[in-house]
N, CA, C and O atoms as a GROMACS GRO file, in nm:
protein
  632
    1MET      N    1   0.085  -0.119   0.000
    1MET     CA    2   0.000   0.000   0.000
    1MET      C    3   0.089   0.124   0.000
    1MET      O    4   0.183   0.135   0.079
    2HIS      N    5   0.059   0.216  -0.087
    2HIS     CA    6   0.136   0.340  -0.097
    2HIS      C    7   0.088   0.439   0.008
    2HIS      O    8  -0.032   0.447   0.034
    3PRO      N    9   0.179   0.515   0.068
    3PRO     CA   10   0.134   0.613   0.168
    3PRO      C   11   0.054   0.724   0.100
    3PRO      O   12   0.081   0.758  -0.015
    4PRO      N   13  -0.044   0.779   0.170
    4PRO     CA   14  -0.118   0.893   0.114
    4PRO      C   15  -0.023   1.010   0.091
    4PRO      O   16   0.083   1.018   0.153
    5LEU      N   17  -0.062   1.100   0.002
    5LEU     CA   18   0.014   1.221  -0.024
    5LEU      C   19  -0.079   1.340  -0.009
    5LEU      O   20  -0.185   1.344  -0.072
    6CYS      N   21  -0.040   1.437   0.075
    6CYS     CA   22  -0.117   1.560   0.094
    6CYS      C   23  -0.063   1.668   0.002
    6CYS      O   24   0.059   1.683  -0.011
    7LEU      N   25  -0.152   1.742  -0.062
    7LEU     CA   26  -0.115   1.862  -0.136
    7LEU      C   27  -0.165   1.978  -0.054
    7LEU      O   28  -0.286   1.992  -0.033
    8VAL      N   29  -0.074   2.061  -0.006
    8VAL     CA   30  -0.111   2.168   0.087
    8VAL      C   31  -0.058   2.302   0.038
    8VAL      O   32   0.038   2.308  -0.040
    9GLY      N   33  -0.121   2.408   0.083
    9GLY     CA   34  -0.081   2.544   0.048
    9GLY      C   35  -0.201   2.636   0.061
    9GLY      O   36  -0.312   2.591   0.091
   10PRO      N   37  -0.180   2.763   0.041
   10PRO     CA   38  -0.290   2.859   0.056
   10PRO      C   39  -0.394   2.844  -0.055
   10PRO      O   40  -0.368   2.781  -0.158
   11SER      N   41  -0.511   2.904  -0.033
   11SER     CA   42  -0.617   2.904  -0.134
   11SER      C   43  -0.565   2.964  -0.263
   11SER      O   44  -0.486   3.058  -0.262
   12ASP      N   45  -0.611   2.909  -0.374
   12ASP     CA   46  -0.576   2.957  -0.508
   12ASP      C   47  -0.428   2.944  -0.542
   12ASP      O   48  -0.378   3.015  -0.630
   13ALA      N   49  -0.358   2.856  -0.474
   13ALA     CA   50  -0.214   2.838  -0.502
   13ALA      C   51  -0.190   2.742  -0.620
   13ALA      O   52  -0.081   2.741  -0.676
   14GLY      N   53  -0.292   2.663  -0.656
   14GLY     CA   54  -0.277   2.567  -0.765
   14GLY      C   55  -0.281   2.422  -0.721
   14GLY      O   56  -0.246   2.333  -0.799
   15LYS      N   57  -0.324   2.397  -0.597
   15LYS     CA   58  -0.327   2.260  -0.544
   15LYS      C   59  -0.417   2.169  -0.626
   15LYS      O   60  -0.378   2.057  -0.661
   16THR      N   61  -0.537   2.215  -0.657
   16THR     CA   62  -0.633   2.130  -0.728
   16THR      C   63  -0.583   2.095  -0.868
   16THR      O   64  -0.597   1.981  -0.912
   17THR      N   65  -0.524   2.191  -0.937
   17THR     CA   66  -0.470   2.165  -1.070
   17THR      C   67  -0.358   2.061  -1.063
   17THR      O   68  -0.352   1.971  -1.147
   18LEU      N   69  -0.271   2.072  -0.965
   18LEU     CA   70  -0.165   1.973  -0.948
   18LEU      C   71  -0.221   1.837  -0.912
   18LEU      O   72  -0.174   1.735  -0.962
   19LEU      N   73  -0.324   1.835  -0.826
   19LEU     CA   74  -0.387   1.709  -0.789
   19LEU      C   75  -0.447   1.642  -0.912
   19LEU      O   76  -0.432   1.521  -0.930
   20GLU      N   77  -0.514   1.719  -0.996
   20GLU     CA   78  -0.571   1.663  -1.119
   20GLU      C   79  -0.463   1.598  -1.205
   20GLU      O   80  -0.481   1.488  -1.257
   21SER      N   81  -0.350   1.666  -1.220
   21SER     CA   82  -0.240   1.613  -1.301
   21SER      C   83  -0.184   1.485  -1.240
   21SER      O   84  -0.153   1.390  -1.312
   22LEU      N   85  -0.170   1.483  -1.109
   22LEU     CA   86  -0.117   1.366  -1.041
   22LEU      C   87  -0.214   1.248  -1.049
   22LEU      O   88  -0.172   1.134  -1.069
   23VAL      N   89  -0.343   1.275  -1.034
   23VAL     CA   90  -0.444   1.170  -1.050
   23VAL      C   91  -0.433   1.109  -1.189
   23VAL      O   92  -0.429   0.987  -1.204
   24ALA      N   93  -0.428   1.194  -1.292
   24ALA     CA   94  -0.419   1.145  -1.430
   24ALA      C   95  -0.294   1.059  -1.450
   24ALA      O   96  -0.300   0.958  -1.520
   25GLU      N   97  -0.184   1.098  -1.390
   25GLU     CA   98  -0.058   1.024  -1.403
   25GLU      C   99  -0.065   0.889  -1.331
   25GLU      O  100  -0.015   0.789  -1.382
   26LEU      N  101  -0.127   0.886  -1.212
   26LEU     CA  102  -0.133   0.763  -1.133
   26LEU      C  103  -0.243   0.667  -1.178
   26LEU      O  104  -0.234   0.547  -1.152
   27ALA      N  105  -0.345   0.718  -1.245
   27ALA     CA  106  -0.462   0.637  -1.279
   27ALA      C  107  -0.427   0.519  -1.370
   27ALA      O  108  -0.497   0.418  -1.368
   28ASP      N  109  -0.321   0.529  -1.448
   28ASP     CA  110  -0.280   0.418  -1.533
   28ASP      C  111  -0.213   0.307  -1.453
   28ASP      O  112  -0.200   0.194  -1.501
   29THR      N  113  -0.169   0.339  -1.331
   29THR     CA  114  -0.096   0.244  -1.248
   29THR      C  115  -0.186   0.172  -1.148
   29THR      O  116  -0.161   0.056  -1.115
   30GLY      N  117  -0.288   0.240  -1.099
   30GLY     CA  118  -0.376   0.180  -0.999
   30GLY      C  119  -0.494   0.270  -0.968
   30GLY      O  120  -0.508   0.378  -1.025
   31ARG      N  121  -0.578   0.223  -0.878
   31ARG     CA  122  -0.696   0.301  -0.839
   31ARG      C  123  -0.654   0.417  -0.750
   31ARG      O  124  -0.574   0.401  -0.658
   32VAL      N  125  -0.710   0.535  -0.779
   32VAL     CA  126  -0.677   0.657  -0.707
   32VAL      C  127  -0.803   0.710  -0.639
   32VAL      O  128  -0.906   0.727  -0.704
   33GLY      N  129  -0.794   0.735  -0.509
   33GLY     CA  130  -0.900   0.802  -0.435
   33GLY      C  131  -0.850   0.937  -0.389
   33GLY      O  132  -0.731   0.952  -0.359
   34THR      N  133  -0.938   1.035  -0.382
   34THR     CA  134  -0.898   1.167  -0.335
   34THR      C  135  -0.985   1.209  -0.217
   34THR      O  136  -1.100   1.168  -0.205
   35ILE      N  137  -0.927   1.292  -0.133
   35ILE     CA  138  -0.996   1.349  -0.017
   35ILE      C  139  -0.972   1.499  -0.022
   35ILE      O  140  -0.859   1.542  -0.044
   36LYS      N  141  -1.075   1.577  -0.001
   36LYS     CA  142  -1.064   1.724  -0.002
   36LYS      C  143  -1.110   1.777   0.133
   36LYS      O  144  -1.223   1.750   0.176
   37SER      N  145  -1.023   1.852   0.200
   37SER     CA  146  -1.063   1.920   0.322
   37SER      C  147  -1.141   2.045   0.284
   37SER      O  148  -1.092   2.130   0.210
   38ILE      N  149  -1.262   2.055   0.335
   38ILE     CA  150  -1.347   2.171   0.308
   38ILE      C  151  -1.371   2.240   0.441
   38ILE      O  152  -1.413   2.176   0.538
   39HIS      N  153  -1.346   2.369   0.447
   39HIS     CA  154  -1.350   2.442   0.574
   39HIS      C  155  -1.485   2.502   0.607
   39HIS      O  156  -1.502   2.562   0.713
   40HIS      N  157  -1.582   2.488   0.518
   40HIS     CA  158  -1.715   2.543   0.544
   40HIS      C  159  -1.819   2.441   0.497
   40HIS      O  160  -1.790   2.359   0.411
   41ASP      N  161  -1.937   2.447   0.553
   41ASP     CA  162  -2.043   2.355   0.512
   41ASP      C  163  -2.092   2.388   0.373
   41ASP      O  164  -2.105   2.505   0.335
   42ILE      N  165  -2.119   2.282   0.296
   42ILE     CA  166  -2.180   2.298   0.165
   42ILE      C  167  -2.296   2.199   0.158
   42ILE      O  168  -2.296   2.099   0.231
   43GLU      N  169  -2.392   2.223   0.074
   43GLU     CA  170  -2.504   2.130   0.054
   43GLU      C  171  -2.479   2.056  -0.076
   43GLU      O  172  -2.491   2.114  -0.184
   44ILE      N  173  -2.443   1.929  -0.066
   44ILE     CA  174  -2.415   1.850  -0.186
   44ILE      C  175  -2.538   1.777  -0.237
   44ILE      O  176  -2.534   1.716  -0.344
   45ASP      N  177  -2.646   1.784  -0.164
   45ASP     CA  178  -2.769   1.715  -0.199
   45ASP      C  179  -2.876   1.821  -0.226
   45ASP      O  180  -2.898   1.909  -0.143
   46THR      N  181  -2.941   1.814  -0.340
   46THR     CA  182  -3.037   1.916  -0.380
   46THR      C  183  -3.164   1.910  -0.294
   46THR      O  184  -3.236   1.810  -0.297
   47PRO      N  185  -3.191   2.017  -0.218
   47PRO     CA  186  -3.314   2.019  -0.137
   47PRO      C  187  -3.438   1.995  -0.224
   47PRO      O  188  -3.452   2.051  -0.332
   48GLY      N  189  -3.525   1.911  -0.174
   48GLY     CA  190  -3.648   1.879  -0.244
   48GLY      C  191  -3.639   1.756  -0.331
   48GLY      O  192  -3.741   1.696  -0.364
   49LYS      N  193  -3.518   1.716  -0.370
   49LYS     CA  194  -3.502   1.595  -0.451
   49LYS      C  195  -3.508   1.472  -0.361
   49LYS      O  196  -3.495   1.482  -0.239
   50ASP      N  197  -3.528   1.357  -0.422
   50ASP     CA  198  -3.555   1.234  -0.346
   50ASP      C  199  -3.449   1.200  -0.243
   50ASP      O  200  -3.483   1.170  -0.128
   51THR      N  201  -3.319   1.205  -0.281
   51THR     CA  202  -3.216   1.167  -0.183
   51THR      C  203  -3.215   1.264  -0.065
   51THR      O  204  -3.192   1.222   0.048
   52HIS      N  205  -3.237   1.391  -0.091
   52HIS     CA  206  -3.246   1.489   0.017
   52HIS      C  207  -3.366   1.459   0.107
   52HIS      O  208  -3.356   1.469   0.229
   53ARG      N  209  -3.476   1.422   0.046
   53ARG     CA  210  -3.597   1.388   0.123
   53ARG      C  211  -3.573   1.264   0.208
   53ARG      O  212  -3.618   1.257   0.322
   54HIS      N  213  -3.502   1.164   0.154
   54HIS     CA  214  -3.468   1.045   0.233
   54HIS      C  215  -3.387   1.085   0.356
   54HIS      O  216  -3.413   1.039   0.468
   55ARG      N  217  -3.287   1.171   0.332
   55ARG     CA  218  -3.198   1.213   0.441
   55ARG      C  219  -3.272   1.292   0.547
   55ARG      O  220  -3.257   1.265   0.666
   56THR      N  221  -3.353   1.390   0.504
   56THR     CA  222  -3.424   1.472   0.603
   56THR      C  223  -3.535   1.394   0.673
   56THR      O  224  -3.581   1.434   0.780
   57ALA      N  225  -3.578   1.282   0.614
   57ALA     CA  226  -3.676   1.196   0.681
   57ALA      C  227  -3.611   1.116   0.793
   57ALA      O  228  -3.681   1.060   0.878
   58GLY      N  229  -3.476   1.110   0.793
   58GLY     CA  230  -3.407   1.044   0.903
   58GLY      C  231  -3.318   0.928   0.865
   58GLY      O  232  -3.266   0.860   0.954
   59ALA      N  233  -3.298   0.901   0.737
   59ALA     CA  234  -3.208   0.791   0.698
   59ALA      C  235  -3.067   0.819   0.750
   59ALA      O  236  -3.019   0.932   0.739
   60ASP      N  237  -3.002   0.718   0.806
   60ASP     CA  238  -2.866   0.733   0.855
   60ASP      C  239  -2.766   0.751   0.741
   60ASP      O  240  -2.670   0.827   0.753
   61THR      N  241  -2.790   0.683   0.632
   61THR     CA  242  -2.708   0.696   0.512
   61THR      C  243  -2.799   0.688   0.390
   61THR      O  244  -2.893   0.609   0.387
   62VAL      N  245  -2.770   0.770   0.292
   62VAL     CA  246  -2.843   0.767   0.165
   62VAL      C  247  -2.740   0.739   0.056
   62VAL      O  248  -2.637   0.805   0.048
   63VAL      N  249  -2.770   0.640  -0.028
   63VAL     CA  250  -2.684   0.608  -0.140
   63VAL      C  251  -2.762   0.638  -0.267
   63VAL      O  252  -2.873   0.589  -0.286
   64GLY      N  253  -2.703   0.718  -0.353
   64GLY     CA  254  -2.764   0.748  -0.482
   64GLY      C  255  -2.690   0.673  -0.590
   64GLY      O  256  -2.566   0.673  -0.593
   65LEU      N  257  -2.764   0.608  -0.679
   65LEU     CA  258  -2.705   0.532  -0.789
   65LEU      C  259  -2.760   0.586  -0.920
   65LEU      O  260  -2.880   0.578  -0.947
   66THR      N  261  -2.672   0.642  -1.000
   66THR     CA  262  -2.711   0.694  -1.130
   66THR      C  263  -2.653   0.602  -1.238
   66THR      O  264  -2.578   0.510  -1.204
   67PRO      N  265  -2.685   0.623  -1.364
   67PRO     CA  266  -2.625   0.539  -1.467
   67PRO      C  267  -2.471   0.544  -1.468
   67PRO      O  268  -2.407   0.445  -1.504
   68SER      N  269  -2.411   0.657  -1.429
   68SER     CA  270  -2.265   0.665  -1.438
   68SER      C  271  -2.194   0.694  -1.306
   68SER      O  272  -2.071   0.683  -1.300
   69LEU      N  273  -2.267   0.730  -1.201
   69LEU     CA  274  -2.204   0.763  -1.072
   69LEU      C  275  -2.284   0.705  -0.957
   69LEU      O  276  -2.404   0.677  -0.968
   70SER      N  277  -2.215   0.688  -0.846
   70SER     CA  278  -2.285   0.655  -0.721
   70SER      C  279  -2.229   0.747  -0.614
   70SER      O  280  -2.115   0.793  -0.623
   71PHE      N  281  -2.308   0.775  -0.513
   71PHE     CA  282  -2.263   0.861  -0.405
   71PHE      C  283  -2.330   0.821  -0.276
   71PHE      O  284  -2.440   0.765  -0.275
   72GLU      N  285  -2.262   0.851  -0.165
   72GLU     CA  286  -2.314   0.820  -0.032
   72GLU      C  287  -2.313   0.948   0.050
   72GLU      O  288  -2.214   1.022   0.052
   73ILE      N  289  -2.422   0.972   0.118
   73ILE     CA  290  -2.432   1.087   0.207
   73ILE      C  291  -2.458   1.032   0.347
   73ILE      O  292  -2.559   0.966   0.372
   74THR      N  293  -2.365   1.060   0.436
   74THR     CA  294  -2.374   1.013   0.573
   74THR      C  295  -2.352   1.131   0.666
   74THR      O  296  -2.255   1.206   0.647
   75PRO      N  297  -2.438   1.150   0.765
   75PRO     CA  298  -2.417   1.262   0.857
   75PRO      C  299  -2.288   1.245   0.936
   75PRO      O  300  -2.236   1.134   0.950
   76GLY      N  301  -2.238   1.353   0.985
   76GLY     CA  302  -2.117   1.348   1.066
   76GLY      C  303  -2.024   1.458   1.026
   76GLY      O  304  -2.043   1.574   1.064
   77GLY      N  305  -1.924   1.424   0.951
   77GLY     CA  306  -1.825   1.522   0.910
   77GLY      C  307  -1.729   1.553   1.022
   77GLY      O  308  -1.721   1.481   1.121
   78LYS      N  309  -1.655   1.661   1.004
   78LYS     CA  310  -1.550   1.698   1.098
   78LYS      C  311  -1.604   1.726   1.238
   78LYS      O  312  -1.540   1.691   1.337
   79ASP      N  313  -1.721   1.788   1.247
   79ASP     CA  314  -1.776   1.822   1.378
   79ASP      C  315  -1.811   1.700   1.462
   79ASP      O  316  -1.806   1.706   1.585
   80ALA      N  317  -1.848   1.590   1.397
   80ALA     CA  318  -1.889   1.470   1.470
   80ALA      C  319  -1.772   1.378   1.503
   80ALA      O  320  -1.787   1.284   1.581
   81ALA      N  321  -1.656   1.403   1.445
   81ALA     CA  322  -1.540   1.317   1.467
   81ALA      C  323  -1.466   1.358   1.595
   81ALA      O  324  -1.479   1.470   1.642
   82ASP      N  325  -1.390   1.263   1.648
   82ASP     CA  326  -1.308   1.294   1.765
   82ASP      C  327  -1.206   1.403   1.732
   82ASP      O  328  -1.174   1.487   1.816
   83SER      N  329  -1.157   1.401   1.608
   83SER     CA  330  -1.064   1.503   1.560
   83SER      C  331  -1.063   1.498   1.408
   83SER      O  332  -1.104   1.398   1.348
   84GLU      N  333  -1.014   1.605   1.345
   84GLU     CA  334  -1.000   1.606   1.200
   84GLU      C  335  -0.907   1.493   1.156
   84GLU      O  336  -0.935   1.425   1.057
   85LEU      N  337  -0.798   1.474   1.228
   85LEU     CA  338  -0.702   1.371   1.192
   85LEU      C  339  -0.764   1.231   1.204
   85LEU      O  340  -0.739   1.145   1.120
   86ALA      N  341  -0.844   1.208   1.308
   86ALA     CA  342  -0.909   1.078   1.324
   86ALA      C  343  -1.005   1.051   1.208
   86ALA      O  344  -1.012   0.939   1.157
   87LEU      N  345  -1.078   1.154   1.166
   87LEU     CA  346  -1.170   1.138   1.052
   87LEU      C  347  -1.090   1.112   0.924
   87LEU      O  348  -1.130   1.027   0.843
   88LEU      N  349  -0.980   1.182   0.905
   88LEU     CA  350  -0.896   1.160   0.788
   88LEU      C  351  -0.844   1.017   0.786
   88LEU      O  352  -0.851   0.950   0.683
   89GLU      N  353  -0.792   0.971   0.897
   89GLU     CA  354  -0.737   0.835   0.904
   89GLU      C  355  -0.844   0.730   0.877
   89GLU      O  356  -0.819   0.632   0.809
   90SER      N  357  -0.964   0.752   0.931
   90SER     CA  358  -1.075   0.660   0.908
   90SER      C  359  -1.114   0.657   0.760
   90SER      O  360  -1.143   0.551   0.705
   91THR      N  361  -1.115   0.774   0.698
   91THR     CA  362  -1.150   0.782   0.556
   91THR      C  363  -1.044   0.714   0.470
   91THR      O  364  -1.078   0.644   0.374
   92ILE      N  365  -0.916   0.733   0.504
   92ILE     CA  366  -0.808   0.664   0.432
   92ILE      C  367  -0.823   0.513   0.448
   92ILE      O  368  -0.808   0.439   0.351
   93ASP      N  369  -0.852   0.468   0.569
   93ASP     CA  370  -0.871   0.324   0.593
   93ASP      C  371  -0.986   0.270   0.507
   93ASP      O  372  -0.975   0.161   0.451
   94ASP      N  373  -1.094   0.346   0.496
   94ASP     CA  374  -1.208   0.304   0.414
   94ASP      C  375  -1.168   0.292   0.266
   94ASP      O  376  -1.206   0.196   0.199
   95LEU      N  377  -1.091   0.389   0.217
   95LEU     CA  378  -1.048   0.384   0.078
   95LEU      C  379  -0.953   0.265   0.054
   95LEU      O  380  -0.963   0.197  -0.048
   96ARG      N  381  -0.863   0.242   0.148
   96ARG     CA  382  -0.772   0.128   0.134
   96ARG      C  383  -0.850  -0.004   0.135
   96ARG      O  384  -0.821  -0.094   0.056
   97ALA      N  385  -0.947  -0.014   0.224
   97ALA     CA  386  -1.029  -0.136   0.231
   97ALA      C  387  -1.107  -0.158   0.103
   97ALA      O  388  -1.138  -0.272   0.067
   98ALA      N  389  -1.139  -0.050   0.033
   98ALA     CA  390  -1.212  -0.059  -0.093
   98ALA      C  391  -1.119  -0.085  -0.211
   98ALA      O  392  -1.165  -0.095  -0.325
   99GLY      N  393  -0.988  -0.098  -0.186
   99GLY     CA  394  -0.894  -0.136  -0.290
   99GLY      C  395  -0.823  -0.024  -0.362
   99GLY      O  396  -0.769  -0.045  -0.471
  100TYR      N  397  -0.821   0.094  -0.304
  100TYR     CA  398  -0.749   0.205  -0.367
  100TYR      C  399  -0.601   0.194  -0.335
  100TYR      O  400  -0.562   0.181  -0.219
  101GLU      N  401  -0.518   0.198  -0.441
  101GLU     CA  402  -0.373   0.190  -0.421
  101GLU      C  403  -0.314   0.325  -0.382
  101GLU      O  404  -0.215   0.331  -0.309
  102PHE      N  405  -0.375   0.433  -0.432
  102PHE     CA  406  -0.323   0.567  -0.406
  102PHE      C  407  -0.432   0.654  -0.346
  102PHE      O  408  -0.548   0.650  -0.389
  103VAL      N  409  -0.394   0.733  -0.245
  103VAL     CA  410  -0.485   0.830  -0.185
  103VAL      C  411  -0.416   0.965  -0.188
  103VAL      O  412  -0.308   0.984  -0.131
  104LEU      N  413  -0.480   1.060  -0.255
  104LEU     CA  414  -0.430   1.197  -0.261
  104LEU      C  415  -0.524   1.284  -0.180
  104LEU      O  416  -0.646   1.273  -0.190
  105ILE      N  417  -0.465   1.372  -0.099
  105ILE     CA  418  -0.542   1.454  -0.006
  105ILE      C  419  -0.513   1.599  -0.033
  105ILE      O  420  -0.397   1.641  -0.034
  106GLU      N  421  -0.617   1.677  -0.056
  106GLU     CA  422  -0.599   1.821  -0.071
  106GLU      C  423  -0.630   1.886   0.063
  106GLU      O  424  -0.744   1.889   0.108
  107GLY      N  425  -0.525   1.936   0.126
  107GLY     CA  426  -0.540   1.997   0.257
  107GLY      C  427  -0.477   1.911   0.365
  107GLY      O  428  -0.394   1.824   0.337
  108PHE      N  429  -0.516   1.936   0.489
  108PHE     CA  430  -0.466   1.865   0.607
  108PHE      C  431  -0.315   1.884   0.624
  108PHE      O  432  -0.240   1.787   0.627
  109HIS      N  433  -0.272   2.011   0.634
  109HIS     CA  434  -0.129   2.042   0.644
  109HIS      C  435  -0.063   1.991   0.772
  109HIS      O  436   0.060   1.987   0.780
  110ASN      N  437  -0.142   1.952   0.872
  110ASN     CA  438  -0.084   1.899   0.996
  110ASN      C  439  -0.083   1.747   1.000
  110ASN      O  440  -0.038   1.688   1.099
  111ALA      N  441  -0.132   1.681   0.895
  111ALA     CA  442  -0.135   1.535   0.893
  111ALA      C  443   0.007   1.479   0.888
  111ALA      O  444   0.099   1.547   0.843
  112PRO      N  445   0.025   1.356   0.935
  112PRO     CA  446   0.160   1.297   0.940
  112PRO      C  447   0.205   1.237   0.807
  112PRO      O  448   0.308   1.168   0.803
  113TYR      N  449   0.133   1.261   0.700
  113TYR     CA  450   0.164   1.201   0.570
  113TYR      C  451   0.257   1.289   0.489
  113TYR      O  452   0.266   1.410   0.514
  114PRO      N  453   0.327   1.230   0.391
  114PRO     CA  454   0.412   1.311   0.303
  114PRO      C  455   0.331   1.423   0.239
  114PRO      O  456   0.213   1.407   0.207
  115LYS      N  457   0.397   1.538   0.220
  115LYS     CA  458   0.328   1.656   0.168
  115LYS      C  459   0.400   1.717   0.050
  115LYS      O  460   0.523   1.722   0.044
  116LEU      N  461   0.319   1.763  -0.044
  116LEU     CA  462   0.364   1.846  -0.155
  116LEU      C  463   0.315   1.986  -0.119
  116LEU      O  464   0.195   2.010  -0.114
  117VAL      N  465   0.407   2.078  -0.095
  117VAL     CA  466   0.371   2.212  -0.050
  117VAL      C  467   0.374   2.308  -0.169
  117VAL      O  468   0.479   2.334  -0.227
  118VAL      N  469   0.256   2.359  -0.204
  118VAL     CA  470   0.243   2.452  -0.314
  118VAL      C  471   0.253   2.593  -0.256
  118VAL      O  472   0.169   2.633  -0.175
  119GLY      N  473   0.355   2.666  -0.296
  119GLY     CA  474   0.378   2.796  -0.236
  119GLY      C  475   0.472   2.783  -0.118
  119GLY      O  476   0.544   2.684  -0.104
  120ASP      N  477   0.469   2.883  -0.033
  120ASP     CA  478   0.559   2.886   0.082
  120ASP      C  479   0.476   2.891   0.209
  120ASP      O  480   0.427   2.998   0.247
  121ARG      N  481   0.459   2.780   0.273
  121ARG     CA  482   0.378   2.771   0.394
  121ARG      C  483   0.443   2.672   0.488
  121ARG      O  484   0.485   2.564   0.446
  122PRO      N  485   0.453   2.708   0.616
  122PRO     CA  486   0.506   2.610   0.712
  122PRO      C  487   0.404   2.498   0.734
  122PRO      O  488   0.285   2.525   0.755
  123VAL      N  489   0.450   2.375   0.728
  123VAL     CA  490   0.364   2.259   0.747
  123VAL      C  491   0.437   2.155   0.830
  123VAL      O  492   0.560   2.159   0.843
  124ALA      N  493   0.360   2.062   0.886
  124ALA     CA  494   0.419   1.952   0.960
  124ALA      C  495   0.494   1.860   0.863
  124ALA      O  496   0.448   1.838   0.751
  125PRO      N  497   0.607   1.806   0.904
  125PRO     CA  498   0.680   1.713   0.817
  125PRO      C  499   0.602   1.581   0.802
  125PRO      O  500   0.511   1.554   0.881
  126PRO      N  501   0.637   1.502   0.704
  126PRO     CA  502   0.743   1.516   0.606
  126PRO      C  503   0.698   1.594   0.482
  126PRO      O  504   0.581   1.589   0.444
  127VAL      N  505   0.790   1.666   0.421
  127VAL     CA  506   0.765   1.742   0.299
  127VAL      C  507   0.849   1.680   0.188
  127VAL      O  508   0.971   1.669   0.200
  128VAL      N  509   0.783   1.638   0.079
  128VAL     CA  510   0.856   1.573  -0.031
  128VAL      C  511   0.892   1.670  -0.142
  128VAL      O  512   0.982   1.643  -0.222
  129ALA      N  513   0.824   1.784  -0.149
  129ALA     CA  514   0.857   1.887  -0.248
  129ALA      C  515   0.790   2.017  -0.208
  129ALA      O  516   0.684   2.017  -0.147
  130ARG      N  517   0.855   2.128  -0.245
  130ARG     CA  518   0.802   2.263  -0.219
  130ARG      C  519   0.822   2.348  -0.342
  130ARG      O  520   0.916   2.328  -0.420
  131GLY      N  521   0.731   2.445  -0.360
  131GLY     CA  522   0.753   2.542  -0.466
  131GLY      C  523   0.625   2.587  -0.531
  131GLY      O  524   0.515   2.548  -0.491
  132PRO      N  525   0.639   2.671  -0.634
  132PRO     CA  526   0.524   2.716  -0.710
  132PRO      C  527   0.476   2.600  -0.800
  132PRO      O  528   0.551   2.506  -0.825
  133PRO      N  529   0.352   2.607  -0.846
  133PRO     CA  530   0.298   2.496  -0.927
  133PRO      C  531   0.387   2.452  -1.043
  133PRO      O  532   0.400   2.333  -1.068
  134ALA      N  533   0.448   2.546  -1.112
  134ALA     CA  534   0.530   2.512  -1.230
  134ALA      C  535   0.658   2.437  -1.194
  134ALA      O  536   0.722   2.379  -1.281
  135ALA      N  537   0.697   2.438  -1.066
  135ALA     CA  538   0.822   2.374  -1.024
  135ALA      C  539   0.811   2.223  -1.010
  135ALA      O  540   0.913   2.155  -0.997
  136PHE      N  541   0.690   2.169  -1.011
  136PHE     CA  542   0.673   2.027  -0.981
  136PHE      C  543   0.678   1.942  -1.107
  136PHE      O  544   0.614   1.974  -1.208
  137ASP      N  545   0.753   1.834  -1.101
  137ASP     CA  546   0.759   1.736  -1.208
  137ASP      C  547   0.660   1.625  -1.170
  137ASP      O  548   0.693   1.534  -1.093
  138ILE      N  549   0.540   1.634  -1.225
  138ILE     CA  550   0.433   1.542  -1.189
  138ILE      C  551   0.471   1.397  -1.222
  138ILE      O  552   0.443   1.307  -1.143
  139SER      N  553   0.532   1.376  -1.335
  139SER     CA  554   0.572   1.241  -1.374
  139SER      C  555   0.670   1.182  -1.273
  139SER      O  556   0.657   1.066  -1.234
  140ALA      N  557   0.768   1.262  -1.230
  140ALA     CA  558   0.866   1.214  -1.131
  140ALA      C  559   0.800   1.189  -0.996
  140ALA      O  560   0.833   1.092  -0.928
  141LEU      N  561   0.706   1.276  -0.956
  141LEU     CA  562   0.634   1.254  -0.830
  141LEU      C  563   0.553   1.124  -0.836
  141LEU      O  564   0.553   1.047  -0.740
  142ALA      N  565   0.484   1.102  -0.947
  142ALA     CA  566   0.404   0.980  -0.961
  142ALA      C  567   0.493   0.856  -0.957
  142ALA      O  568   0.460   0.757  -0.892
  143THR      N  569   0.606   0.862  -1.025
  143THR     CA  570   0.701   0.750  -1.024
  143THR      C  571   0.751   0.724  -0.882
  143THR      O  572   0.759   0.609  -0.840
  144ALA      N  573   0.784   0.830  -0.809
  144ALA     CA  574   0.830   0.814  -0.670
  144ALA      C  575   0.721   0.755  -0.582
  144ALA      O  576   0.750   0.674  -0.494
  145MET      N  577   0.595   0.794  -0.606
  145MET     CA  578   0.486   0.734  -0.529
  145MET      C  579   0.474   0.585  -0.559
  145MET      O  580   0.461   0.504  -0.467
  146VAL      N  581   0.479   0.550  -0.687
  146VAL     CA  582   0.466   0.410  -0.728
  146VAL      C  583   0.581   0.327  -0.671
  146VAL      O  584   0.560   0.215  -0.623
  147GLU      N  585   0.702   0.382  -0.677
  147GLU     CA  586   0.820   0.308  -0.632
  147GLU      C  587   0.844   0.319  -0.482
  147GLU      O  588   0.930   0.249  -0.428
  148GLY      N  589   0.768   0.405  -0.413
  148GLY     CA  590   0.785   0.421  -0.269
  148GLY      C  591   0.912   0.493  -0.232
  148GLY      O  592   0.973   0.463  -0.129
  149THR      N  593   0.954   0.588  -0.316
  149THR     CA  594   1.082   0.656  -0.292
  149THR      C  595   1.066   0.805  -0.261
  149THR      O  596   1.160   0.882  -0.280
  150LEU      N  597   0.949   0.846  -0.214
  150LEU     CA  598   0.931   0.986  -0.175
  150LEU      C  599   1.023   1.014  -0.056
  150LEU      O  600   1.028   0.936   0.038
  151VAL      N  601   1.094   1.125  -0.061
  151VAL     CA  602   1.193   1.158   0.041
  151VAL      C  603   1.157   1.293   0.103
  151VAL      O  604   1.116   1.384   0.032
  152ASP      N  605   1.173   1.304   0.234
  152ASP     CA  606   1.148   1.429   0.307
  152ASP      C  607   1.260   1.528   0.273
  152ASP      O  608   1.372   1.516   0.323
  153VAL      N  609   1.229   1.627   0.186
  153VAL     CA  610   1.333   1.721   0.142
  153VAL      C  611   1.380   1.810   0.256
  153VAL      O  612   1.495   1.854   0.254
  154ASP      N  613   1.296   1.838   0.354
  154ASP     CA  614   1.335   1.922   0.467
  154ASP      C  615   1.434   1.849   0.556
  154ASP      O  616   1.519   1.913   0.618
  155ALA      N  617   1.426   1.718   0.565
  155ALA     CA  618   1.519   1.640   0.648
  155ALA      C  619   1.658   1.645   0.588
  155ALA      O  620   1.758   1.642   0.660
  156ASP      N  621   1.666   1.652   0.453
  156ASP     CA  622   1.796   1.660   0.387
  156ASP      C  623   1.868   1.791   0.417
  156ASP      O  624   1.991   1.795   0.424
  157SER      N  625   1.791   1.899   0.436
  157SER     CA  626   1.852   2.031   0.458
  157SER      C  627   1.870   2.062   0.606
  157SER      O  628   1.924   2.167   0.641
  158ALA      N  629   1.827   1.973   0.692
  158ALA     CA  630   1.837   1.997   0.838
  158ALA      C  631   1.974   1.964   0.891
  158ALA      O  632   1.999   1.978   1.011
   0.00000   0.00000   0.00000
């Protein structure tokens, strides 16, 4: 199992664009799951539609199955978890149990996982690369993830 990789940095730094490129690069090698830290509540279920009605009627979990997508809505989120990190770890465990070889995380700068830092922001180690979006070699990062050779660049300079 490959360790998760966090992409961290300030808003509008280019994290999502880099994540998209990395997903595309890794998708030929194995199943990729992504996790996005969202700092504010959003409504992902359309009020008045059937799945929303199921949820507001009291269903613990609602699963929607469309011709091309499926989705699950379960109450809880960060507020219901013991901690953000505990929820992240549980979500990673769920993705691994479902057979995902790679997990990419946008956000969670304090997580103990390797990080790609977009821009200049202090984060918890380990950091595998830092810089502006154009500085990253996505192909080399994907290869290092596949081969398990991501290295903490900050440890080298310490």
